[in-house]
C-alpha positions as protocol buffer text, in pm:
chain_id: "A"
residue {
  index: 1
  type: MET
  ca { x: 6 y: 20 z: 25 }
}
residue {
  index: 2
  type: THR
  ca { x: 315 y: 253 z: 82 }
}
residue {
  index: 3
  type: ASN
  ca { x: 458 y: 136 z: -232 }
}
residue {
  index: 4
  type: GLU
  ca { x: 151 y: 210 z: -432 }
}
residue {
  index: 5
  type: VAL
  ca { x: 103 y: 558 z: -273 }
}
residue {
  index: 6
  type: VAL
  ca { x: 488 y: 652 z: -285 }
}
residue {
  index: 7
  type: GLY
  ca { x: 446 y: 570 z: -689 }
}
residue {
  index: 8
  type: ALA
  ca { x: 173 y: 801 z: -700 }
}
residue {
  index: 9
  type: ALA
  ca { x: 324 y: 1075 z: -594 }
}
residue {
  index: 10
  type: VAL
  ca { x: 642 y: 1031 z: -792 }
}
residue {
  index: 11
  type: ASP
  ca { x: 407 y: 995 z: -1103 }
}
residue {
  index: 12
  type: ALA
  ca { x: 240 y: 1321 z: -1021 }
}
residue {
  index: 13
  type: ALA
  ca { x: 582 y: 1508 z: -962 }
}
residue {
  index: 14
  type: ALA
  ca { x: 715 y: 1380 z: -1277 }
}
residue {
  index: 15
  type: SER
  ca { x: 377 y: 1494 z: -1464 }
}
residue {
  index: 16
  type: VAL
  ca { x: 403 y: 1816 z: -1275 }
}
residue {
  index: 17
  type: GLY
  ca { x: 769 y: 1855 z: -1401 }
}
residue {
  index: 18
  type: ASN
  ca { x: 669 y: 1780 z: -1777 }
}
residue {
  index: 19
  type: GLN
  ca { x: 400 y: 2019 z: -1783 }
}
residue {
  index: 20
  type: ALA
  ca { x: 660 y: 2321 z: -1615 }
}
residue {
  index: 21
  type: CYS
  ca { x: 896 y: 2213 z: -1892 }
}
residue {
  index: 22
  type: SER
  ca { x: 650 y: 2222 z: -2155 }
}
residue {
  index: 23
  type: VAL
  ca { x: 539 y: 2560 z: -2052 }
}
residue {
  index: 24
  type: LEU
  ca { x: 904 y: 2698 z: -2021 }
}
residue {
  index: 25
  type: SER
  ca { x: 970 y: 2565 z: -2343 }
}
residue {
  index: 26
  type: GLN
  ca { x: 668 y: 2710 z: -2482 }
}
residue {
  index: 27
  type: GLU
  ca { x: 755 y: 3053 z: -2311 }
}
residue {
  index: 28
  type: PHE
  ca { x: 1115 y: 3052 z: -2422 }
}
residue {
  index: 29
  type: SER
  ca { x: 998 y: 2955 z: -2768 }
}
residue {
  index: 30
  type: ARG
  ca { x: 776 y: 3280 z: -2788 }
}
residue {
  index: 31
  type: GLY
  ca { x: 1028 y: 3495 z: -2627 }
}
residue {
  index: 32
  type: GLN
  ca { x: 1276 y: 3372 z: -2899 }
}
residue {
  index: 33
  type: GLU
  ca { x: 1053 y: 3463 z: -3165 }
}
residue {
  index: 34
  type: PHE
  ca { x: 937 y: 3795 z: -2996 }
}
residue {
  index: 35
  type: ALA
  ca { x: 1313 y: 3868 z: -3030 }
}
residue {
  index: 36
  type: GLU
  ca { x: 1344 y: 3769 z: -3388 }
}
residue {
  index: 37
  type: GLN
  ca { x: 1080 y: 4003 z: -3478 }
}
residue {
  index: 38
  type: ILE
  ca { x: 1226 y: 4267 z: -3298 }
}
residue {
  index: 39
  type: TRP
  ca { x: 1579 y: 4207 z: -3427 }
}
residue {
  index: 40
  type: ALA
  ca { x: 1428 y: 4156 z: -3795 }
}
residue {
  index: 41
  type: TRP
  ca { x: 1233 y: 4508 z: -3758 }
}
residue {
  index: 42
  type: LEU
  ca { x: 1544 y: 4672 z: -3629 }
}
residue {
  index: 43
  type: MET
  ca { x: 1749 y: 4552 z: -3923 }
}
residue {
  index: 44
  type: ASP
  ca { x: 1447 y: 4660 z: -4173 }
}
residue {
  index: 45
  type: LYS
  ca { x: 1305 y: 4978 z: -4000 }
}
residue {
  index: 46
  type: GLY
  ca { x: 1530 y: 5062 z: -3710 }
}
residue {
  index: 47
  type: VAL
  ca { x: 1740 y: 5291 z: -3864 }
}
residue {
  index: 48
  type: GLU
  ca { x: 1463 y: 5480 z: -4050 }
}
residue {
  index: 49
  type: PHE
  ca { x: 1273 y: 5483 z: -3701 }
}
residue {
  index: 50
  type: LEU
  ca { x: 1561 y: 5623 z: -3573 }
}
residue {
  index: 51
  type: ALA
  ca { x: 1600 y: 5873 z: -3810 }
}
residue {
  index: 52
  type: HIS
  ca { x: 1255 y: 6038 z: -3773 }
}
residue {
  index: 53
  type: VAL
  ca { x: 1309 y: 6004 z: -3367 }
}
residue {
  index: 54
  type: VAL
  ca { x: 1650 y: 6230 z: -3435 }
}
residue {
  index: 55
  type: ALA
  ca { x: 1442 y: 6445 z: -3670 }
}
residue {
  index: 56
  type: ALA
  ca { x: 1141 y: 6497 z: -3389 }
}
residue {
  index: 57
  type: LEU
  ca { x: 1394 y: 6604 z: -3137 }
}
residue {
  index: 58
  type: LEU
  ca { x: 1522 y: 6822 z: -3313 }
}
residue {
  index: 59
  type: ILE
  ca { x: 1198 y: 6973 z: -3436 }
}
residue {
  index: 60
  type: LEU
  ca { x: 1147 y: 7026 z: -3077 }
}
residue {
  index: 61
  type: PHE
  ca { x: 1486 y: 7182 z: -3006 }
}
residue {
  index: 62
  type: VAL
  ca { x: 1476 y: 7432 z: -3280 }
}
residue {
  index: 63
  type: GLY
  ca { x: 1090 y: 7491 z: -3251 }
}
residue {
  index: 64
  type: GLY
  ca { x: 1156 y: 7554 z: -2881 }
}
residue {
  index: 65
  type: PHE
  ca { x: 1402 y: 7831 z: -2948 }
}
residue {
  index: 66
  type: PHE
  ca { x: 1141 y: 8021 z: -3174 }
}
residue {
  index: 67
  type: VAL
  ca { x: 900 y: 7972 z: -2942 }
}
residue {
  index: 68
  type: LYS
  ca { x: 1055 y: 8143 z: -2664 }
}
residue {
  index: 69
  type: LEU
  ca { x: 1213 y: 8387 z: -2895 }
}
residue {
  index: 70
  type: ILE
  ca { x: 827 y: 8502 z: -3030 }
}
residue {
  index: 71
  type: THR
  ca { x: 701 y: 8469 z: -2651 }
}
residue {
  index: 72
  type: ALA
  ca { x: 986 y: 8752 z: -2561 }
}
residue {
  index: 73
  type: LEU
  ca { x: 893 y: 8956 z: -2847 }
}
residue {
  index: 74
  type: VAL
  ca { x: 541 y: 8970 z: -2762 }
}
residue {
  index: 75
  type: ARG
  ca { x: 606 y: 9057 z: -2383 }
}
residue {
  index: 76
  type: LYS
  ca { x: 855 y: 9321 z: -2550 }
}
residue {
  index: 77
  type: ALA
  ca { x: 572 y: 9469 z: -2770 }
}
residue {
  index: 78
  type: LEU
  ca { x: 335 y: 9447 z: -2495 }
}
residue {
  index: 79
  type: ARG
  ca { x: 507 y: 9621 z: -2228 }
}
residue {
  index: 80
  type: LYS
  ca { x: 601 y: 9887 z: -2528 }
}
residue {
  index: 81
  type: SER
  ca { x: 239 y: 9965 z: -2549 }
}
residue {
  index: 82
  type: ARG
  ca { x: 155 y: 10065 z: -2207 }
}
residue {
  index: 83
  type: ARG
  ca { x: -217 y: 9956 z: -2233 }
}
residue {
  index: 84
  type: VAL
  ca { x: -155 y: 9608 z: -2087 }
}
residue {
  index: 85
  type: ASN
  ca { x: -144 y: 9537 z: -1704 }
}
residue {
  index: 86
  type: GLU
  ca { x: 91 y: 9268 z: -1568 }
}
residue {
  index: 87
  type: LEU
  ca { x: -236 y: 9036 z: -1521 }
}
residue {
  index: 88
  type: LEU
  ca { x: -292 y: 9026 z: -1915 }
}
residue {
  index: 89
  type: GLU
  ca { x: 84 y: 9042 z: -2025 }
}
residue {
  index: 90
  type: ALA
  ca { x: 133 y: 8728 z: -1823 }
}
residue {
  index: 91
  type: PHE
  ca { x: -154 y: 8542 z: -1967 }
}
residue {
  index: 92
  type: LEU
  ca { x: -108 y: 8647 z: -2331 }
}
residue {
  index: 93
  type: CYS
  ca { x: 293 y: 8514 z: -2334 }
}
residue {
  index: 94
  type: SER
  ca { x: 144 y: 8201 z: -2134 }
}
residue {
  index: 95
  type: VAL
  ca { x: -129 y: 8122 z: -2421 }
}
residue {
  index: 96
  type: VAL
  ca { x: 155 y: 8187 z: -2677 }
}
residue {
  index: 97
  type: SER
  ca { x: 417 y: 7987 z: -2560 }
}
residue {
  index: 98
  type: LYS
  ca { x: 174 y: 7674 z: -2482 }
}
residue {
  index: 99
  type: THR
  ca { x: 24 y: 7717 z: -2801 }
}
residue {
  index: 100
  type: GLY
  ca { x: 367 y: 7684 z: -3006 }
}
residue {
  index: 101
  type: TRP
  ca { x: 452 y: 7378 z: -2754 }
}
residue {
  index: 102
  type: ILE
  ca { x: 172 y: 7220 z: -2826 }
}
residue {
  index: 103
  type: PHE
  ca { x: 195 y: 7283 z: -3203 }
}
residue {
  index: 104
  type: LEU
  ca { x: 545 y: 7135 z: -3176 }
}
residue {
  index: 105
  type: ALA
  ca { x: 435 y: 6824 z: -3016 }
}
residue {
  index: 106
  type: VAL
  ca { x: 206 y: 6735 z: -3248 }
}
residue {
  index: 107
  type: ILE
  ca { x: 423 y: 6796 z: -3522 }
}
residue {
  index: 108
  type: ALA
  ca { x: 676 y: 6586 z: -3352 }
}
residue {
  index: 109
  type: LEU
  ca { x: 445 y: 6246 z: -3292 }
}
residue {
  index: 110
  type: GLY
  ca { x: 349 y: 6304 z: -3665 }
}
residue {
  index: 111
  type: LYS
  ca { x: 716 y: 6254 z: -3746 }
}
residue {
  index: 112
  type: ILE
  ca { x: 803 y: 5936 z: -3548 }
}
residue {
  index: 113
  type: GLY
  ca { x: 466 y: 5779 z: -3714 }
}
residue {
  index: 114
  type: VAL
  ca { x: 190 y: 5848 z: -3450 }
}
residue {
  index: 115
  type: ASP
  ca { x: -152 y: 5899 z: -3608 }
}
residue {
  index: 116
  type: VAL
  ca { x: -243 y: 6257 z: -3436 }
}
residue {
  index: 117
  type: GLY
  ca { x: -593 y: 6265 z: -3610 }
}
residue {
  index: 118
  type: PRO
  ca { x: -769 y: 6076 z: -3343 }
}
residue {
  index: 119
  type: LEU
  ca { x: -557 y: 6249 z: -3052 }
}
residue {
  index: 120
  type: VAL
  ca { x: -728 y: 6593 z: -3179 }
}
residue {
  index: 121
  type: ALA
  ca { x: -1030 y: 6460 z: -3240 }
}
residue {
  index: 122
  type: GLY
  ca { x: -1008 y: 6345 z: -2880 }
}
residue {
  index: 123
  type: LEU
  ca { x: -885 y: 6680 z: -2745 }
}
residue {
  index: 124
  type: GLY
  ca { x: -1166 y: 6833 z: -2881 }
}
residue {
  index: 125
  type: VAL
  ca { x: -1432 y: 6656 z: -2757 }
}
residue {
  index: 126
  type: THR
  ca { x: -1278 y: 6621 z: -2399 }
}
residue {
  index: 127
  type: GLY
  ca { x: -1292 y: 7006 z: -2436 }
}
residue {
  index: 128
  type: PHE
  ca { x: -1640 y: 7002 z: -2485 }
}
residue {
  index: 129
  type: VAL
  ca { x: -1715 y: 6807 z: -2220 }
}
residue {
  index: 130
  type: LEU
  ca { x: -1489 y: 6995 z: -1994 }
}
residue {
  index: 131
  type: GLY
  ca { x: -1630 y: 7329 z: -2111 }
}
residue {
  index: 132
  type: PHE
  ca { x: -1987 y: 7236 z: -2039 }
}
residue {
  index: 133
  type: ALA
  ca { x: -1876 y: 7111 z: -1702 }
}
residue {
  index: 134
  type: PHE
  ca { x: -1673 y: 7421 z: -1581 }
}
residue {
  index: 135
  type: LYS
  ca { x: -1892 y: 7661 z: -1757 }
}
residue {
  index: 136
  type: ASP
  ca { x: -1916 y: 7893 z: -1412 }
}
residue {
  index: 137
  type: THR
  ca { x: -1505 y: 7875 z: -1410 }
}
residue {
  index: 138
  type: LEU
  ca { x: -1496 y: 7956 z: -1751 }
}
residue {
  index: 139
  type: SER
  ca { x: -1741 y: 8253 z: -1750 }
}
residue {
  index: 140
  type: ASN
  ca { x: -1489 y: 8394 z: -1447 }
}
residue {
  index: 141
  type: PHE
  ca { x: -1207 y: 8340 z: -1673 }
}
residue {
  index: 142
  type: ALA
  ca { x: -1367 y: 8546 z: -1960 }
}
residue {
  index: 143
  type: SER
  ca { x: -1436 y: 8817 z: -1751 }
}
residue {
  index: 144
  type: GLY
  ca { x: -1081 y: 8817 z: -1611 }
}
residue {
  index: 145
  type: ILE
  ca { x: -1000 y: 8884 z: -1962 }
}
residue {
  index: 146
  type: MET
  ca { x: -1191 y: 9145 z: -1992 }
}
residue {
  index: 147
  type: ILE
  ca { x: -1120 y: 9304 z: -1705 }
}
residue {
  index: 148
  type: ALA
  ca { x: -746 y: 9274 z: -1775 }
}
residue {
  index: 149
  type: LEU
  ca { x: -817 y: 9430 z: -2116 }
}
residue {
  index: 150
  type: ASN
  ca { x: -1032 y: 9700 z: -2015 }
}
residue {
  index: 151
  type: GLN
  ca { x: -854 y: 9792 z: -1684 }
}
residue {
  index: 152
  type: PRO
  ca { x: -1160 y: 9972 z: -1504 }
}
residue {
  index: 153
  type: PHE
  ca { x: -952 y: 9923 z: -1177 }
}
residue {
  index: 154
  type: ARG
  ca { x: -618 y: 9860 z: -1069 }
}
residue {
  index: 155
  type: VAL
  ca { x: -455 y: 9689 z: -766 }
}
residue {
  index: 156
  type: GLY
  ca { x: -497 y: 9965 z: -479 }
}
residue {
  index: 157
  type: ASP
  ca { x: -787 y: 10121 z: -625 }
}
residue {
  index: 158
  type: TYR
  ca { x: -1062 y: 10176 z: -390 }
}
residue {
  index: 159
  type: VAL
  ca { x: -1366 y: 10074 z: -554 }
}
residue {
  index: 160
  type: ILE
  ca { x: -1708 y: 9906 z: -556 }
}
residue {
  index: 161
  type: VAL
  ca { x: -1790 y: 9615 z: -741 }
}
residue {
  index: 162
  type: ALA
  ca { x: -2059 y: 9372 z: -729 }
}
residue {
  index: 163
  type: GLY
  ca { x: -2187 y: 9567 z: -413 }
}
residue {
  index: 164
  type: VAL
  ca { x: -1900 y: 9531 z: -204 }
}
residue {
  index: 165
  type: GLU
  ca { x: -1657 y: 9828 z: -141 }
}
residue {
  index: 166
  type: GLY
  ca { x: -1300 y: 9809 z: -28 }
}
residue {
  index: 167
  type: ALA
  ca { x: -928 y: 9833 z: -151 }
}
residue {
  index: 168
  type: VAL
  ca { x: -817 y: 9586 z: -434 }
}
residue {
  index: 169
  type: MET
  ca { x: -609 y: 9389 z: -296 }
}
residue {
  index: 170
  type: GLU
  ca { x: -560 y: 9132 z: -564 }
}
residue {
  index: 171
  type: LEU
  ca { x: -632 y: 9041 z: -923 }
}
residue {
  index: 172
  type: ASN
  ca { x: -615 y: 8722 z: -1111 }
}
residue {
  index: 173
  type: MET
  ca { x: -789 y: 8576 z: -1360 }
}
residue {
  index: 174
  type: MET
  ca { x: -1046 y: 8431 z: -1177 }
}
residue {
  index: 175
  type: ALA
  ca { x: -1166 y: 8645 z: -916 }
}
residue {
  index: 176
  type: THR
  ca { x: -1094 y: 9026 z: -741 }
}
residue {
  index: 177
  type: VAL
  ca { x: -970 y: 9008 z: -408 }
}
residue {
  index: 178
  type: LEU
  ca { x: -1078 y: 9328 z: -194 }
}
residue {
  index: 179
  type: THR
  ca { x: -996 y: 9463 z: 175 }
}
residue {
  index: 180
  type: THR
  ca { x: -1302 y: 9646 z: 326 }
}
residue {
  index: 181
  type: PRO
  ca { x: -1200 y: 9923 z: 572 }
}
residue {
  index: 182
  type: ASP
  ca { x: -1264 y: 9721 z: 860 }
}
residue {
  index: 183
  type: ASN
  ca { x: -983 y: 9451 z: 746 }
}
residue {
  index: 184
  type: LYS
  ca { x: -1192 y: 9208 z: 598 }
}
residue {
  index: 185
  type: LYS
  ca { x: -1101 y: 9014 z: 243 }
}
residue {
  index: 186
  type: ILE
  ca { x: -1332 y: 8942 z: 42 }
}
residue {
  index: 187
  type: VAL
  ca { x: -1325 y: 8764 z: -304 }
}
residue {
  index: 188
  type: VAL
  ca { x: -1548 y: 8821 z: -566 }
}
residue {
  index: 189
  type: PRO
  ca { x: -1559 y: 8623 z: -864 }
}
residue {
  index: 190
  type: ASN
  ca { x: -1482 y: 8819 z: -1172 }
}
residue {
  index: 191
  type: SER
  ca { x: -1827 y: 8730 z: -1369 }
}
residue {
  index: 192
  type: SER
  ca { x: -1980 y: 8916 z: -1093 }
}
residue {
  index: 193
  type: VAL
  ca { x: -1730 y: 9221 z: -1096 }
}
residue {
  index: 194
  type: TRP
  ca { x: -1782 y: 9242 z: -1510 }
}
residue {
  index: 195
  type: GLY
  ca { x: -2178 y: 9158 z: -1467 }
}
residue {
  index: 196
  type: GLY
  ca { x: -2234 y: 9485 z: -1280 }
}
residue {
  index: 197
  type: PRO
  ca { x: -2134 y: 9848 z: -1229 }
}
residue {
  index: 198
  type: VAL
  ca { x: -1811 y: 9919 z: -1137 }
}
residue {
  index: 199
  type: THR
  ca { x: -1759 y: 10248 z: -930 }
}
residue {
  index: 200
  type: ASN
  ca { x: -1366 y: 10346 z: -898 }
}
residue {
  index: 201
  type: PHE
  ca { x: -1292 y: 10621 z: -653 }
}
residue {
  index: 202
  type: SER
  ca { x: -934 y: 10605 z: -729 }
}
residue {
  index: 203
  type: ALA
  ca { x: -921 y: 10638 z: -1075 }
}
residue {
  index: 204
  type: LEU
  ca { x: -917 y: 11036 z: -1188 }
}
residue {
  index: 205
  type: GLY
  ca { x: -673 y: 11107 z: -879 }
}
residue {
  index: 206
  type: LYS
  ca { x: -949 y: 11319 z: -679 }
}
residue {
  index: 207
  type: ARG
  ca { x: -1255 y: 11316 z: -483 }
}
residue {
  index: 208
  type: ARG
  ca { x: -1505 y: 11545 z: -381 }
}
residue {
  index: 209
  type: VAL
  ca { x: -1605 y: 11542 z: -17 }
}
residue {
  index: 210
  type: ASP
  ca { x: -1986 y: 11590 z: 17 }
}
residue {
  index: 211
  type: LEU
  ca { x: -2067 y: 11754 z: 391 }
}
residue {
  index: 212
  type: GLN
  ca { x: -2379 y: 11928 z: 488 }
}
residue {
  index: 213
  type: VAL
  ca { x: -2416 y: 12169 z: 807 }
}
residue {
  index: 214
  type: GLY
  ca { x: -2753 y: 12324 z: 946 }
}
residue {
  index: 215
  type: VAL
  ca { x: -2776 y: 12666 z: 1043 }
}
residue {
  index: 216
  type: ALA
  ca { x: -3053 y: 12833 z: 1252 }
}
residue {
  index: 217
  type: TYR
  ca { x: -3303 y: 13064 z: 1052 }
}
residue {
  index: 218
  type: GLY
  ca { x: -3241 y: 13411 z: 1081 }
}
residue {
  index: 219
  type: THR
  ca { x: -2865 y: 13364 z: 1045 }
}
residue {
  index: 220
  type: ASP
  ca { x: -2697 y: 13587 z: 775 }
}
residue {
  index: 221
  type: LEU
  ca { x: -2628 y: 13302 z: 503 }
}
residue {
  index: 222
  type: LYS
  ca { x: -2387 y: 13477 z: 301 }
}
residue {
  index: 223
  type: LYS
  ca { x: -2151 y: 13547 z: 649 }
}
residue {
  index: 224
  type: ALA
  ca { x: -2220 y: 13169 z: 690 }
}
residue {
  index: 225
  type: VAL
  ca { x: -2046 y: 13062 z: 373 }
}
residue {
  index: 226
  type: GLU
  ca { x: -1785 y: 13304 z: 393 }
}
residue {
  index: 227
  type: ILE
  ca { x: -1679 y: 13124 z: 713 }
}
residue {
  index: 228
  type: ALA
  ca { x: -1736 y: 12785 z: 595 }
}
residue {
  index: 229
  type: LEU
  ca { x: -1502 y: 12876 z: 295 }
}
residue {
  index: 230
  type: ASP
  ca { x: -1252 y: 13040 z: 547 }
}
residue {
  index: 231
  type: ALA
  ca { x: -1257 y: 12723 z: 758 }
}
residue {
  index: 232
  type: LEU
  ca { x: -1172 y: 12504 z: 479 }
}
residue {
  index: 233
  type: LYS
  ca { x: -869 y: 12711 z: 400 }
}
residue {
  index: 234
  type: THR
  ca { x: -727 y: 12588 z: 704 }
}
residue {
  index: 235
  type: ILE
  ca { x: -698 y: 12248 z: 643 }
}
residue {
  index: 236
  type: PRO
  ca { x: -360 y: 12172 z: 434 }
}
residue {
  index: 237
  type: GLU
  ca { x: -507 y: 11826 z: 249 }
}
residue {
  index: 238
  type: VAL
  ca { x: -814 y: 12055 z: 68 }
}
residue {
  index: 239
  type: LEU
  ca { x: -717 y: 12095 z: -257 }
}
residue {
  index: 240
  type: GLN
  ca { x: -749 y: 12456 z: -432 }
}
residue {
  index: 241
  type: ASP
  ca { x: -793 y: 12335 z: -760 }
}
residue {
  index: 242
  type: PRO
  ca { x: -1071 y: 12239 z: -816 }
}
residue {
  index: 243
  type: ALA
  ca { x: -1197 y: 12494 z: -555 }
}
residue {
  index: 244
  type: PRO
  ca { x: -1402 y: 12417 z: -255 }
}
residue {
  index: 245
  type: ALA
  ca { x: -1796 y: 12546 z: -316 }
}
residue {
  index: 246
  type: VAL
  ca { x: -2000 y: 12607 z: -24 }
}
residue {
  index: 247
  type: ALA
  ca { x: -2388 y: 12692 z: -98 }
}
residue {
  index: 248
  type: VAL
  ca { x: -2708 y: 12675 z: 64 }
}
residue {
  index: 249
  type: ALA
  ca { x: -2847 y: 12329 z: -25 }
}
residue {
  index: 250
  type: SER
  ca { x: -3259 y: 12357 z: 112 }
}
residue {
  index: 251
  type: LEU
  ca { x: -3458 y: 12505 z: 366 }
}
residue {
  index: 252
  type: ASP
  ca { x: -3568 y: 12243 z: 608 }
}
residue {
  index: 253
  type: ASP
  ca { x: -3843 y: 12213 z: 892 }
}
residue {
  index: 254
  type: SER
  ca { x: -3564 y: 12285 z: 1173 }
}
residue {
  index: 255
  type: GLU
  ca { x: -3284 y: 12430 z: 964 }
}
residue {
  index: 256
  type: VAL
  ca { x: -3124 y: 12618 z: 653 }
}
residue {
  index: 257
  type: ALA
  ca { x: -2902 y: 12308 z: 514 }
}
residue {
  index: 258
  type: ILE
  ca { x: -2576 y: 12436 z: 357 }
}
residue {
  index: 259
  type: ASN
  ca { x: -2353 y: 12203 z: 142 }
}
residue {
  index: 260
  type: VAL
  ca { x: -1977 y: 12221 z: 237 }
}
residue {
  index: 261
  type: ARG
  ca { x: -1787 y: 12036 z: -97 }
}
residue {
  index: 262
  type: PRO
  ca { x: -1391 y: 12052 z: -49 }
}
residue {
  index: 263
  type: TRP
  ca { x: -1184 y: 11845 z: -298 }
}
residue {
  index: 264
  type: SER
  ca { x: -902 y: 11604 z: -182 }
}
residue {
  index: 265
  type: THR
  ca { x: -681 y: 11344 z: -341 }
}
residue {
  index: 266
  type: CYS
  ca { x: -793 y: 10990 z: -299 }
}
residue {
  index: 267
  type: ALA
  ca { x: -567 y: 10912 z: -11 }
}
residue {
  index: 268
  type: ASP
  ca { x: -670 y: 11232 z: 204 }
}
residue {
  index: 269
  type: TYR
  ca { x: -1039 y: 11160 z: 149 }
}
residue {
  index: 270
  type: TRP
  ca { x: -1096 y: 11083 z: 517 }
}
residue {
  index: 271
  type: THR
  ca { x: -867 y: 11318 z: 670 }
}
residue {
  index: 272
  type: VAL
  ca { x: -1048 y: 11612 z: 508 }
}
residue {
  index: 273
  type: TYR
  ca { x: -1399 y: 11426 z: 572 }
}
residue {
  index: 274
  type: SER
  ca { x: -1338 y: 11443 z: 927 }
}
residue {
  index: 275
  type: ALA
  ca { x: -1107 y: 11753 z: 947 }
}
residue {
  index: 276
  type: ALA
  ca { x: -1358 y: 11984 z: 759 }
}
residue {
  index: 277
  type: GLN
  ca { x: -1663 y: 11893 z: 998 }
}
residue {
  index: 278
  type: VAL
  ca { x: -1449 y: 11965 z: 1289 }
}
residue {
  index: 279
  type: ALA
  ca { x: -1325 y: 12308 z: 1121 }
}
residue {
  index: 280
  type: VAL
  ca { x: -1625 y: 12465 z: 1026 }
}
residue {
  index: 281
  type: THR
  ca { x: -1846 y: 12372 z: 1339 }
}
residue {
  index: 282
  type: GLU
  ca { x: -1562 y: 12536 z: 1525 }
}
residue {
  index: 283
  type: ALA
  ca { x: -1558 y: 12825 z: 1289 }
}
residue {
  index: 284
  type: PHE
  ca { x: -1927 y: 12875 z: 1337 }
}
residue {
  index: 285
  type: GLU
  ca { x: -1955 y: 12834 z: 1711 }
}
residue {
  index: 286
  type: LYS
  ca { x: -1691 y: 13106 z: 1730 }
}
residue {
  index: 287
  type: ALA
  ca { x: -1871 y: 13313 z: 1502 }
}
residue {
  index: 288
  type: GLY
  ca { x: -2167 y: 13304 z: 1715 }
}
residue {
  index: 289
  type: ILE
  ca { x: -2391 y: 13097 z: 1448 }
}
residue {
  index: 290
  type: GLU
  ca { x: -2619 y: 12828 z: 1545 }
}
residue {
  index: 291
  type: ILE
  ca { x: -2657 y: 12507 z: 1451 }
}
residue {
  index: 292
  type: PRO
  ca { x: -2996 y: 12380 z: 1570 }
}
residue {
  index: 293
  type: PHE
  ca { x: -3110 y: 12045 z: 1686 }
}
residue {
  index: 294
  type: PRO
  ca { x: -3410 y: 11928 z: 1552 }
}
residue {
  index: 295
  type: GLN
  ca { x: -3734 y: 12096 z: 1690 }
}
residue {
  index: 296
  type: LEU
  ca { x: -4117 y: 12165 z: 1641 }
}
residue {
  index: 297
  type: THR
  ca { x: -4302 y: 12472 z: 1717 }
}
residue {
  index: 298
  type: VAL
  ca { x: -4666 y: 12349 z: 1909 }
}
residue {
  index: 299
  type: HIS
  ca { x: -4935 y: 12632 z: 1886 }
}
residue {
  index: 300
  type: MET
  ca { x: -5171 y: 12607 z: 2145 }
}
residue {
  index: 301
  type: ASP
  ca { x: -5531 y: 12750 z: 2123 }
}
residue {
  index: 302
  type: LYS
  ca { x: -5656 y: 12944 z: 2404 }
}
């Protein structure tokens, strides 16, 4: 019984060994056949393929030099025009460079025998799908291009965009970053910026400060106007061109309203805003001109 078991085991081992040898022999034959095919291909087309690879590398090397040259010329022309900011300059130069390299890559792949037709078609379909999926992002990107081209504001300008007021901290192709007077950082998508009115307080370099002061009825209004003008002259930050303007605005229930409108640089706006109120109020008090509180006169029947 034991001899029979041992004999069966030996036979099984011999069978497995034969199968393994057969598999190894087949794989060796396939490998040898594959090596012979590669050798035959190298002998037949290897030199031609190598020549195409060298040509493709040469295209990339020489073409890359011209891409860099064209990009540098575009950058120089944009800077010379002085109508393009740094954001748009960087974007346009990047587009020129990447487009050139893609064009060179397609030519090089075609040179070594790669069929670029399906690749180009695939890129077109992929671009359509991505464009649909990222339509909001592309909208912000397109708006960023329009902002860069038209330059309604620059970094550092004080603006109101999309209902948000603040100083422009950063500009990029996707969003505009503002800082508010109370030091909050607000990121506004460019599609919202370009899709609505833009108020730029810094663009013209000067701002008018609009104040209104009330005086009591019975006041010598000509004298009040002269005193207010003289008070504005004591503030160094008030501009004389345009000249400050002071004029009667309206006859209200409790007072005669006088508009006080000095001009200042954008940087001095809040300084003049505060100083003008203090100067006019003190000048009126010194001259004995009353600034009345809201009041109501009641007549009682006997």
